[in-house]
N, C-alpha and C positions, 0 to 999 in steps of 0.2 A: 666659861660661865655662860649659862643659858637662862634667860629670864622668861618666865611664863606670864605673859601679859593678858591674854584672853583665853585661848584654847590651845592646849598642848595635847595632841592626840596621836593615837596609834603608836608607831615606832618612835615618834618624838618623845613620848613619855619614857621610853627606854633610854633615850639619848640625852636626858636632861643635863648631863654633865658630871663633872668631878665632885664627889662628896665634899661638902663644905662651901661650895660655890653655886648651889642650885637655889634659885629664888622664884617666887611667884607673887603676883599681886593678890590682894584679898578676894577679888571677884573672878580670878582665873579658874578655869576648869582643866582637869587632866583626865585623859581617857586612855585606857589600856584595853587590849583584846588579843585574842589568839591570832597567829598568822593566817593569812588567807592567800589564795592564788587561784589561778586557772590553768588548765592544761587541755590541749587538744591533740588529736592524732590517734595513733594506735593505742589499743587498750594497754599494752605493756608499757608504753611511754607514760600514759596517764597514771598507772600504778606506781611508776618510779617517782613521779612528781608528788603523788599522795604520800608515799613513804617519807619523802624529804620534808614535806610540810609538817607531818606528824613528828619527825625527829626534831625539827626546829622548834615546834611548840613545846616539846618536852624540855629541850635545852633552855628555852626562854623562861619557862616556869621555874626551873631550877636556879637560873640566874636571879630572878626576882626573889626567890626564897633565900638565896645567899645574901642579897644586898638590900633587903627591906626589913621592916620590923615584923613581918609575918613569917614564921618558921614552919607552919603547917602547910605542906604541899597541897593537900586537898582544898584548903581555903583559897590558895592562889589559883588552882585549876578552875575552881568555881567562878572566881572573879574574872578570869581570862576567857571563859566560855563564850561570852557575848561582850558587846561594848560595855565597859564599866567606867562610869564617870565619877570623878572625885572633886570635891571642893579643894581649894588650896590647903586648908587645914587638914582635910582627910589625906591629901597627897603627902603632907608632912608626916602625919602619923604612919602612913604606909611606908615611908622612907624614900620617896621619889624626889622630894625637895628638902632643903635644910631650913629655910626661913620664909615666912610670909611677910612681905614688906608692907608695913602699915603706914610708913611715911617715907619720903625721899631720903636716900642716902646722900649726904652732902660731903664732898671731899674737902679736907682742910685747904685753905687758900695757898698754903706754901707748897702744895703738890703740883 
């Protein structure tokens, strides 16, 4: 279980946890974006790293397509192009969280 208290960003948005156990507080923000990285060295090595980042970007977009409420790959690609911030309610609609916690969850005293 992962709780979104304030800001869940970048890869953390991808790692929000197992469906059914993903929560955020009402004022939390969730941010997603495409992978980034840096490479130095010979041109051929830089090209290898660039191909890998592009491969990871495509895979990540397809994973979001499979596991969120958005089935149109073009929409996901557009969202992932730059930093994309969502409110807790938007993240729920997107499919990254399951519930926006409006009040404390209290465990029964017998637990």
